[in-house]
C-alpha positions as semicolon CSV with decimal commas, in nm:
position;residue;x (nm);y (nm);z (nm)
1;X;1,348;0,138;1,583
2;X;1,550;-0,118;1,399
3;X;1,592;-0,204;0,998
4;X;1,585;-0,593;1,122
5;X;1,234;-0,504;1,319
6;X;1,101;-0,264;1,049
7;X;1,179;-0,590;0,737
8;X;1,022;-0,827;1,001
9;X;0,688;-0,654;1,050
10;X;0,672;-0,527;0,612
11;X;0,761;-0,904;0,601
12;X;0,451;-0,996;0,844
13;X;0,260;-0,703;0,655
14;X;0,299;-0,894;0,342
15;X;0,214;-1,247;0,461
16;X;-0,153;-1,034;0,586
17;X;-0,204;-0,902;0,254
18;X;-0,108;-1,288;0,084
19;X;-0,328;-1,490;0,312
20;X;-0,694;-1,216;0,215
21;X;-0,641;-1,347;-0,075
22;X;-0,700;-1,627;-0,003
23;X;-0,985;-1,559;0,256
24;X;-1,088;-1,339;0,034
25;X;-1,197;-1,610;-0,257
26;X;-1,389;-1,827;0,012
27;X;-1,582;-1,496;0,127
28;X;-1,483;-1,506;0,483
29;X;-1,357;-1,255;0,696
30;X;-1,062;-1,218;0,950
31;X;-1,149;-1,138;1,296
32;X;-1,506;-1,090;1,328
33;X;-1,646;-1,379;1,596
34;X;-1,953;-1,508;1,662
35;X;-2,171;-1,178;1,815
36;X;-2,001;-0,891;1,677
37;X;-2,051;-0,675;1,454
38;X;-1,810;-0,583;1,114
39;X;-1,868;-0,288;0,991
40;X;-1,754;-0,262;0,633
41;X;-1,494;0,043;0,507
42;X;-1,382;-0,085;0,169
43;X;-1,651;0,015;-0,097
44;X;-1,491;0,350;-0,226
45;X;-1,190;0,193;-0,302
46;X;-1,342;-0,077;-0,524
47;X;-1,404;0,088;-0,848
48;X;-0,969;0,266;-0,810
49;X;-0,890;-0,109;-0,752
50;X;-1,008;-0,244;-1,009
51;X;-0,973;-0,018;-1,244
52;X;-0,559;-0,009;-1,161
53;X;-0,519;-0,423;-1,167
54;X;-0,697;-0,426;-1,540
55;X;-0,431;-0,151;-1,627
56;X;-0,133;-0,339;-1,496
57;X;-0,302;-0,628;-1,667
58;X;-0,275;-0,444;-2,025
59;X;0,081;-0,331;-1,889
60;X;0,152;-0,702;-1,829
61;X;0,065;-0,826;-2,174
62;X;0,250;-0,551;-2,347
63;X;0,520;-0,612;-2,173
64;X;0,525;-0,972;-2,267
65;X;0,495;-0,857;-2,652
66;X;0,775;-0,659;-2,641
67;X;1,005;-0,896;-2,441
68;X;0,942;-1,208;-2,668
69;X;1,242;-1,243;-2,772
70;X;1,443;-1,233;-2,450
71;X;1,356;-1,511;-2,281
72;X;1,509;-1,385;-1,867
73;X;1,397;-1,102;-1,932
74;X;1,096;-1,207;-2,031
75;X;1,077;-1,431;-1,738
76;X;1,132;-1,173;-1,445
77;X;0,916;-0,857;-1,613
78;X;0,606;-1,143;-1,569
79;X;0,691;-1,209;-1,230
80;X;0,712;-0,864;-1,096
81;X;0,394;-0,787;-1,305
82;X;0,176;-1,032;-1,190
83;X;0,334;-0,981;-0,843
84;X;0,189;-0,637;-0,870
85;X;-0,167;-0,715;-0,982
86;X;-0,172;-0,965;-0,676
87;X;-0,059;-0,650;-0,464
88;X;-0,324;-0,471;-0,576
89;X;-0,576;-0,700;-0,527
90;X;-0,452;-0,813;-0,234
91;X;-0,481;-0,411;-0,134
92;X;-0,833;-0,449;-0,189
93;X;-0,903;-0,744;-0,007
94;X;-0,723;-0,705;0,302
95;X;-0,991;-0,425;0,384
96;X;-1,305;-0,649;0,260
97;X;-1,193;-0,984;0,545
98;X;-1,052;-0,732;0,784
99;X;-1,333;-0,482;0,856
100;X;-1,407;-0,248;1,119
101;X;-1,530;-0,488;1,387
102;X;-1,799;-0,329;1,712
103;X;-1,790;-0,614;1,978
104;X;-1,947;-0,641;2,308
105;X;-1,651;-0,428;2,509
106;X;-1,405;-0,290;2,255
107;X;-1,464;-0,103;1,927
108;X;-1,176;-0,309;1,635
109;X;-1,062;-0,013;1,400
110;X;-0,875;-0,185;1,090
111;X;-0,704;-0,018;0,817
112;X;-0,619;-0,327;0,560
113;X;-0,346;-0,584;0,665
114;X;-0,152;-0,250;0,799
115;X;-0,271;-0,158;1,103
116;X;-0,526;-0,140;1,383
117;X;-0,618;0,052;1,598
118;X;-0,830;-0,131;1,988
119;X;-1,035;0,075;2,186
120;X;-1,201;-0,005;2,466
121;X;-1,529;0,102;2,480
122;X;-1,555;0,257;2,807
123;X;-1,290;0,540;2,699
124;X;-1,531;0,647;2,415
125;X;-1,626;0,980;2,464
126;X;-1,876;1,094;2,191
127;X;-1,905;0,929;1,813
128;X;-2,058;1,121;1,581
129;X;-2,085;1,124;1,176
130;X;-1,832;1,356;1,005
131;X;-1,782;1,371;0,648
132;X;-1,408;1,456;0,549
133;X;-1,243;1,441;0,263
134;X;-0,834;1,376;0,343
135;X;-0,624;1,599;0,064
136;X;-0,275;1,433;0,185
137;X;-0,119;1,211;0,442
138;X;-0,037;1,390;0,731
139;X;0,107;1,356;1,044
140;X;-0,112;1,242;1,323
141;X;0,076;1,478;1,552
142;X;0,031;1,166;1,863
143;X;-0,337;1,308;1,930
144;X;-0,530;1,259;1,609
145;X;-0,604;0,923;1,404
146;X;-0,653;0,930;1,040
147;X;-0,838;0,587;0,928
148;X;-0,884;0,745;0,555
149;X;-1,057;0,495;0,246
150;X;-1,008;0,630;-0,056
151;X;-0,908;1,027;0,067
152;X;-1,218;0,991;0,274
153;X;-1,356;0,961;0,670
154;X;-1,749;0,973;0,800
155;X;-1,707;0,894;1,150
156;X;-1,538;1,074;1,436
157;X;-1,442;0,903;1,782
158;X;-1,339;1,160;2,043
159;X;-1,237;0,953;2,342
160;X;-1,210;1,083;2,695
161;X;-0,839;0,884;2,794
162;X;-0,621;0,825;2,519
163;X;-0,501;0,478;2,326
164;X;-0,195;0,375;2,191
165;X;-0,202;0,301;1,810
166;X;0,057;0,165;1,656
167;X;0,154;0,217;1,263
168;X;0,313;-0,019;1,025
169;X;0,661;0,026;1,121
170;X;0,618;-0,026;1,466
171;X;0,582;0,403;1,566
172;X;0,348;0,405;1,876
173;X;0,153;0,679;1,913
174;X;-0,134;0,847;2,171
175;X;-0,437;0,938;1,998
176;X;-0,660;1,121;2,157
177;X;-0,930;1,093;1,856
178;X;-0,967;0,885;1,555
179;X;-1,139;0,933;1,249
180;X;-1,230;0,647;1,010
181;X;-1,467;0,570;0,684
182;X;-1,723;0,310;0,771
183;X;-1,964;0,183;0,459
184;X;-2,316;0,303;0,624
185;X;-2,150;0,587;0,812
186;X;-2,489;0,614;0,999
187;X;-2,582;0,310;1,080
188;X;-2,242;0,217;1,196
189;X;-2,253;0,549;1,437
190;X;-2,582;0,400;1,612
191;X;-2,441;0,068;1,690
192;X;-2,106;0,168;1,823
193;X;-2,344;0,469;2,064
194;X;-2,577;0,126;2,178
195;X;-2,316;-0,052;2,177
196;X;-2,146;0,209;2,453
197;X;-2,474;0,197;2,628
198;X;-2,513;-0,166;2,636
199;X;-2,156;-0,151;2,814
200;X;-2,255;0,107;3,154
201;X;-2,582;-0,035;3,148
202;X;-2,359;-0,367;3,250
203;X;-2,102;-0,176;3,436
204;X;-2,369;-0,070;3,607
205;X;-2,581;-0,369;3,689
206;X;-2,193;-0,538;3,798
207;X;-2,181;-0,273;4,038
208;X;-2,534;-0,278;4,199
209;X;-2,462;-0,683;4,259
210;X;-2,156;-0,540;4,453
211;X;-2,311;-0,342;4,646
212;X;-2,554;-0,614;4,689
213;X;-2,267;-0,907;4,825
214;X;-2,127;-0,595;4,971
215;X;-1,961;-0,727;5,319
216;X;-2,149;-0,687;5,662
217;X;-1,884;-0,547;5,993
218;X;-1,830;-0,934;6,041
219;X;-1,679;-0,968;5,727
220;X;-1,938;-1,135;5,573
221;X;-2,189;-1,065;5,371
222;X;-2,515;-0,932;5,555
223;X;-2,794;-1,146;5,495
224;X;-3,098;-0,982;5,307
225;X;-3,500;-0,929;5,497
226;X;-3,545;-0,874;5,867
227;X;-3,306;-1,055;6,169
228;X;-3,375;-1,346;6,260
229;X;-3,522;-1,342;6,595
230;X;-3,266;-1,602;6,876
231;X;-3,454;-1,795;7,145
232;X;-3,457;-1,764;7,509
233;X;-3,303;-1,948;7,738
234;X;-3,418;-1,946;8,126
235;X;-3,225;-2,031;8,453
236;X;-3,226;-2,428;8,408
237;X;-3,060;-2,374;8,018
238;X;-3,472;-2,486;7,834
239;X;-3,582;-2,246;7,573
240;X;-3,830;-2,014;7,656
241;X;-4,113;-1,966;7,427
242;X;-4,217;-1,607;7,375
243;X;-4,574;-1,538;7,477
């Protein structure tokens, strides 16, 4: 990937988490349509983020006192420290306002403002509760994608057909297993299974309707019910009533 493309993606990421701060204050969520179910995942990292933000604020105050006599340096450091606090809070805001989303046709898994993986429900072979602790960030190797929160995942999705996942800087990966965290993991597993069952029922119903409306030998849909008897006609063309 070119340097320019990577910079554009990083700039877009900055814009997404900055926008998330506004949505967070307004208590609204991004990309959750009516009828879709949001699956939150920001709970485990909340204490870590708020603690880190508090430390950054204390550091900002301390640096401000130490550099009180140096106006230019003081203003620069104040800006840097203030932006750092916003960045830390933006991490939590992006996670809260961009939850996982379960729709009628697909499951969208998110990693804050950094990443999103779209999985059609018909490609999910199995989904289960599976608590794992990720000790270090590893390369997925094109088979497994992990969307960990505070070093843990709690749901594993096995796919019958692979999907393409795009990383922050644009690298594309083909994955067959996705591990992610949900605050209510068992409820999320149940919801996904129900969505899979509903999707399968819709597909079977559509298939049955297509079969009923299939064209007959003459190229038109066959009418339901017994065939209609045609009236016979006599030598003079007049219809003959059946006896």
